Phi, psi and omega in degrees: 000133179267123181291139178286135182256123180272133180289141176277355182289140178295136179283143180296137178279127181298136181275131180292138180283343181267136177245145181298143180294141179297143179288165180298316180297323178293320179296316180293319178298319178295321179296318180294322184275354180284168180267004185279190181294140180244035181270168176298325179298320179292327177294318178297316181296324183285318188262353174060231183290342176289344184292340175302300182294323182294315179293321178298321178296315180295317185291321184269356179293327181289308176294343177285345177293139182285057180225139176294127184258345178066022177086004183287345181267007183299326180295323176297319182292326177293319177296319179297321178296321178297316179295321178298319178297322178294324175297317183294320182278354172094024176290147180260352178217142182294131172252131176228145172305151185305323182296321180284325179296329181275001179298124187269144173247026188269348180294157182299318181294315180296319182292325176297319180295313180295324178296317178295321178295323177295323177296321177296318178298317179298320178298317179291325179300324181287339184249343180271163173211155180299130177225130179051049184297337180294346180275347186269155175058039172242158187300312185289327178286329174296320178295315178299319177300313180296319180295316178299314180299318181298315181292314181294322179294321176297321177297317178294321182294321186270001178292144180300142178303143177063012180272338184077003182284352177279352186296306185293314177300318179293319178297325176301317178296319180299313183291318177297318179298319176296321177298321177293317180295322182266357181054048180241108184293333178298319177293321178299316179296318179296318179294321178297318178299315180298315182296314180295318178299318179297319180292317178299316179298320179296318180294315181297312181292324177295317179295322179294322179293319179295317179297318179296319179295318180295324180290329179288317180290000000 
């Protein structure tokens, strides 16, 4: 009988057939670097039900910058309010008028802005983790998300021009939207706090301004 000789060579490790799902930042980066259409409509088609939170994040990111905008971002806030209403009524896909769907993000300035936002998402992805994932993508949480966006967007819209008071409500929407995309309840809670704080601050300062004006008159 010939004894079987076992090879000393290392055996190949079987390769898993499953590959990790691409991250959100990778998906957005691939979309930006592709040769295809760069309109809002193509973004909706690519991301499906995720496009609600993604578009809200993109639209409110500009008024969330700590810079006085002078009301030029009102059109973004109106589109965000429309998307929030669609969340509340239970739509599964974002509907936008044809003119808005064809809005291009292909310009150098727009792409730089989206690229920087993608870098922020990638930074958060490395530090965030899923928390209370069972609360996401349910009918009642979608409604709560829509109501919060509607209230925070209204707060940003009604802030006095050049006051900078639209920053916190808009930033709240951005952070909550990121929390929904990453399914991290800690981010949702932080964004809600920012949005509510911004609205309260706006009410307090507005009331103080009205009182000061009344005392002068």
